[in-house]
VOPAGU-2260 file (C-alpha; in pm, 1 decimal, decimal comma):
REM VOPAGU-2260
SITE   aa  ch    i         X         Y         Z
SITE  MET   A    0    -874,8   -1526,7   -1385,3
SITE  ALA   A    1    -953,5   -1312,8   -1673,5
SITE  GLU   A    2    -967,2   -1011,2   -1357,3
SITE  THR   A    3    -584,4   -1158,9   -1209,9
SITE  GLU   A    4    -499,9   -1109,8   -1619,8
SITE  ALA   A    5    -622,1    -802,0   -1669,9
SITE  ALA   A    6    -462,2    -684,2   -1308,6
SITE  LEU   A    7    -145,2    -764,3   -1415,5
SITE  ARG   A    8    -173,0    -618,4   -1771,5
SITE  THR   A    9    -229,8    -289,4   -1615,2
SITE  LEU   A   10      -6,3    -308,6   -1355,6
SITE  ALA   A   11     222,7    -406,6   -1598,5
SITE  HIS   A   12     169,9     -93,6   -1819,2
SITE  ASN   A   13     191,4     160,1   -1524,8
SITE  VAL   A   14     533,1      48,1   -1370,1
SITE  ARG   A   15     689,0      79,9   -1724,5
SITE  ALA   A   16     540,7     445,9   -1792,8
SITE  ALA   A   17     636,8     520,7   -1459,6
SITE  ARG   A   18     976,5     386,9   -1495,0
SITE  THR   A   19     988,6     561,9   -1809,0
SITE  ARG   A   20     871,9     893,8   -1689,8
SITE  ALA   A   21    1094,0     876,3   -1400,0
SITE  GLY   A   22    1390,1     836,4   -1693,3
SITE  LEU   A   23    1490,2     488,8   -1495,0
SITE  SER   A   24    1652,6     179,7   -1632,1
SITE  LEU   A   25    1554,7    -127,9   -1514,3
SITE  ASP   A   26    1860,4    -174,4   -1367,0
SITE  GLU   A   27    1833,5     168,3   -1154,6
SITE  LEU   A   28    1490,5     108,5   -1047,3
SITE  GLY   A   29    1591,2    -249,8    -911,3
SITE  ARG   A   30    1860,5     -88,4    -729,0
SITE  ARG   A   31    1648,1     165,1    -591,5
SITE  ALA   A   32    1391,5     -34,2    -512,8
SITE  LYS   A   33    1588,9    -337,0    -407,3
SITE  VAL   A   34    1383,2    -566,4    -655,1
SITE  SER   A   35    1609,7    -803,2    -858,0
SITE  LYS   A   36    1602,2    -714,8   -1229,5
SITE  GLY   A   37    1460,6   -1026,3   -1334,2
SITE  ALA   A   38    1148,7    -991,2   -1140,9
SITE  LEU   A   39    1088,6    -611,3   -1293,7
SITE  VAL   A   40    1104,7    -765,2   -1667,9
SITE  GLY   A   41     845,1    -999,0   -1567,0
SITE  LEU   A   42     651,2    -753,4   -1400,3
SITE  GLU   A   43     673,4    -535,1   -1719,1
SITE  LYS   A   44     512,4    -855,8   -1914,8
SITE  ALA   A   45     257,3    -890,3   -1675,9
SITE  GLN   A   46     466,6   -1225,7   -1548,4
SITE  GLY   A   47     466,2   -1311,5   -1194,0
SITE  ASN   A   48     275,0   -1211,0    -862,9
SITE  PRO   A   49     445,1    -924,6    -709,3
SITE  ASN   A   50     397,9    -948,1    -284,3
SITE  PHE   A   51     259,3    -593,2    -111,2
SITE  ALA   A   52     603,0    -541,1       3,5
SITE  THR   A   53     749,9    -519,7    -344,6
SITE  LEU   A   54     460,3    -295,0    -512,2
SITE  VAL   A   55     551,9     -14,6    -223,7
SITE  ARG   A   56     862,8     -15,1    -256,6
SITE  LEU   A   57     830,3      21,6    -632,9
SITE  ALA   A   58     576,4     292,5    -580,7
SITE  ASP   A   59     808,6     467,8    -341,4
SITE  THR   A   60    1117,7     479,8    -538,7
SITE  LEU   A   61     916,2     596,3    -839,3
SITE  GLY   A   62     760,8     866,4    -653,7
SITE  ILE   A   63     322,3     768,3    -685,0
SITE  SER   A   64      77,3     564,1    -483,1
SITE  VAL   A   65      71,0     191,6    -468,7
SITE  SER   A   66    -310,6     240,4    -628,9
SITE  ALA   A   67    -113,2     479,3    -882,3
SITE  LEU   A   68      35,0     114,8   -1004,4
SITE  MET   A   69    -264,2     -80,7   -1034,8
SITE  GLU   A   70    -524,3     154,8   -1143,4
SITE  GLY   A   71    -662,4     179,8   -1496,6
SITE  ARG   A   72    -773,3     464,6   -1636,6
SITE  ARG   A   73   -1052,1     681,7   -1417,2
SITE  GLU   A   74   -1364,6     799,7   -1606,6
SITE  GLU   A   75   -1621,8     910,3   -1364,1
SITE  ARG   A   76   -1607,2    1237,2   -1154,2
SITE  VAL   A   77   -1713,1    1019,7    -826,8
SITE  ARG   A   78   -1547,2     683,8    -728,6
SITE  VAL   A   79   -1772,7     471,4    -519,1
SITE  VAL   A   80   -1543,7     174,5    -421,8
SITE  SER   A   81   -1713,1    -152,4    -247,0
SITE  ALA   A   82   -1470,8    -352,3      -0,8
SITE  ASP   A   83   -1585,1    -661,0    -152,1
SITE  ALA   A   84   -1461,6    -524,9    -496,1
SITE  VAL   A   85   -1134,9    -484,5    -395,9
SITE  MET   A   86    -882,3    -746,8    -332,2
SITE  PRO   A   87    -695,1    -766,6     -49,1
SITE  LEU   A   88    -309,2    -678,9     -94,5
SITE  TRP   A   89    -207,4    -887,3     184,2
SITE  LYS   A   90    -294,6   -1150,0     358,5
SITE  GLY   A   91    -223,9   -1272,4     736,4
SITE  GLU   A   92    -190,5   -1622,1     844,9
SITE  ARG   A   93    -471,7   -1551,1    1071,7
SITE  GLY   A   94    -713,1   -1436,8     798,5
SITE  SER   A   95    -617,7   -1060,1     879,7
SITE  GLU   A   96    -627,7    -854,9     550,7
SITE  ALA   A   97    -540,9    -494,2     361,6
SITE  ARG   A   98    -721,9    -342,7      79,8
SITE  LEU   A   99    -628,3     -36,8     -96,9
SITE  MET   A  100    -965,2     116,1    -134,1
SITE  LEU   A  101    -868,9     407,5    -321,2
SITE  THR   A  102    -612,7     680,1    -430,0
SITE  THR   A  103    -720,1    1031,2    -415,3
SITE  SER   A  104    -573,9    1240,6    -724,2
SITE  GLY   A  105    -390,0    1540,5    -702,4
SITE  PRO   A  106     -27,1    1651,2    -641,9
SITE  ALA   A  107     -29,2    1516,4    -293,1
SITE  PRO   A  108    -254,7    1163,6    -304,7
SITE  THR   A  109    -379,2    1014,6     -61,9
SITE  GLU   A  110    -406,4     622,4     -32,0
SITE  VAL   A  111    -757,2     505,2     183,2
SITE  TRP   A  112    -659,1     138,2     328,6
SITE  ARG   A  113    -910,1     -95,1     494,1
SITE  TRP   A  114    -788,8    -340,0     729,6
SITE  THR   A  115    -894,4    -623,7     940,8
SITE  LEU   A  116    -610,5    -770,1    1183,9
SITE  GLU   A  117    -711,7   -1087,3    1355,7
SITE  PRO   A  118    -624,5   -1156,1    1753,6
SITE  GLY   A  119    -232,4   -1234,7    1762,8
SITE  GLU   A  120    -176,5   -1095,4    1428,8
SITE  GLU   A  121      81,1    -822,3    1324,0
SITE  TYR   A  122     207,6    -657,9     994,8
SITE  PRO   A  123     540,8    -512,7    1045,6
SITE  SER   A  124     602,9    -238,8     728,7
SITE  HIS   A  125     925,7    -115,4     633,0
SITE  PRO   A  126     991,5     271,4     626,2
SITE  HIS   A  127     809,4     439,8     369,2
SITE  GLN   A  128    1040,6     763,7     141,2
SITE  GLY   A  129    1064,5    1070,1     307,3
SITE  GLY   A  130     748,0    1337,2     353,0
SITE  VAL   A  131     474,4    1012,9     384,6
SITE  THR   A  132     234,1    1070,2     658,2
SITE  GLU   A  133      19,1     800,9     769,1
SITE  THR   A  134    -337,7     808,3     955,8
SITE  VAL   A  135    -484,7     501,8    1151,6
SITE  SER   A  136    -841,5     514,1    1293,5
SITE  VAL   A  137    -942,3     211,5    1483,1
SITE  THR   A  138   -1328,0     139,9    1441,5
SITE  ALA   A  139   -1361,2    -165,4    1632,6
SITE  GLY   A  140   -1165,7    -384,3    1851,9
SITE  GLN   A  141    -797,2    -245,5    1957,8
SITE  MET   A  142    -450,2    -200,4    1810,1
SITE  VAL   A  143     -78,2    -170,2    1925,6
SITE  LEU   A  144      64,9      76,7    1682,1
SITE  VAL   A  145     466,3      31,8    1668,6
SITE  VAL   A  146     663,8     319,9    1541,8
SITE  ALA   A  147    1071,8     330,3    1600,3
SITE  ASP   A  148    1049,5      52,4    1859,0
SITE  ALA   A  149     780,9     267,5    2067,9
SITE  GLU   A  150     424,5      87,0    2120,3
SITE  TYR   A  151     109,7     299,4    2092,4
SITE  ARG   A  152    -202,9     159,3    2208,3
SITE  VAL   A  153    -508,0     259,7    1977,1
SITE  LYS   A  154    -860,3     185,2    2068,1
SITE  ALA   A  155   -1163,3     212,1    1885,0
SITE  GLY   A  156   -1289,9     559,3    1822,2
SITE  GLN   A  157    -927,9     642,4    1795,5
SITE  THR   A  158    -703,2     820,6    1564,1
SITE  ALA   A  159    -327,3     795,9    1534,4
SITE  THR   A  160     -93,0     961,9    1308,6
SITE  PHE   A  161     300,5     980,4    1233,8
SITE  ASP   A  162     555,7    1000,7     999,1
SITE  GLY   A  163     580,7     681,6     807,3
SITE  ASP   A  164     965,4     710,3     721,8
SITE  THR   A  165    1065,1     491,5    1004,1
SITE  ALA   A  166     994,3     115,6    1040,3
SITE  HIS   A  167     639,9      41,0    1179,8
SITE  THR   A  168     410,2    -243,7    1304,6
SITE  TYR   A  169      43,5    -297,8    1330,5
SITE  ARG   A  170     -59,7    -595,4    1538,2
SITE  CYS   A  171    -421,7    -686,1    1698,8
SITE  SER   A  172    -469,7    -678,8    2058,0
SITE  GLY   A  173    -704,0    -798,7    2251,1
SITE  THR   A  174    -951,4   -1111,5    2161,9
SITE  GLU   A  175   -1168,2    -929,8    1905,6
SITE  THR   A  176   -1059,4    -837,7    1534,4
SITE  CYS   A  177    -937,1    -540,1    1488,3
SITE  HIS   A  178   -1082,3    -286,7    1254,6
SITE  LEU   A  179    -926,3     -18,6    1080,4
SITE  ILE   A  180    -880,9     273,5     811,2
SITE  MET   A  181    -590,1     378,7     737,5
SITE  THR   A  182    -456,0     685,0     521,5
SITE  VAL   A  183    -132,3     715,9     350,5
SITE  HIS   A  184     -50,1    1087,5     263,5
SITE  LEU   A  185     198,6    1118,2      -1,2
SITE  PRO   A  186     448,5    1385,2     -42,3
SITE  PRO   A  187     356,2    1618,2    -388,8
SITE  GLY   A  188     529,9    1374,0    -665,9
SITE  PRO   A  189     648,1    1519,2   -1002,2
SITE  ALA   A  190     458,2    1718,4   -1202,7
C-alpha cells in the first residue's frame, strides 16, 4: 500500500510539473487530453487511480513519455529493471498484461514495454501524437497487429514497426500465450 501511495505522489508531482512547464491550465490540459478537470485535480492531489489510457493521453498531450510521469529522480548511470519489480499498467480479463520497463532519457526518449497476451485477448490502443513510432518484437507465440484496419501476422522471432498516430490493436492469435517486447519511440520534446 505504501508503494502505491508513493507512486501516486510521484505521478501527481510529475503531472503538475509537466503541466506547469507546458504553461497549461487544468482546464486546457483536460480539454486537450480528453480528461475531466475533476480527474486532473484528483490526480494532482495524488488521489484516484488513473487508467492506462488516461496516462497515455496525458503523456502525449504533455509531449513526454508515460514513464516520465511515473518515475522519480534517476541517480544511477545504469538501471537494471526486473519485470517483477514493475507493476502492470494494463491487465486483461484473461491474464494479459503490459509493463512499462523503462524509458531512455534524452531529447527523443524510447519506452520499453514487456507484454503478455493470452489466447483470444487483445488491447486496442488509441492513436498517439504525430511522430511516435512503435516497434513490436514477438519473442514467443504469435499475434495479429491491426493498424488502420489492416491485419499483420507477427510470429515469434519477427519484429514489426509502424507509425503510432493511427488506431492500432495487439491481439494474441493461436493457442499459446504471446510474449512481446514493444518500444515506443517518442519525437523530440521541448528542451
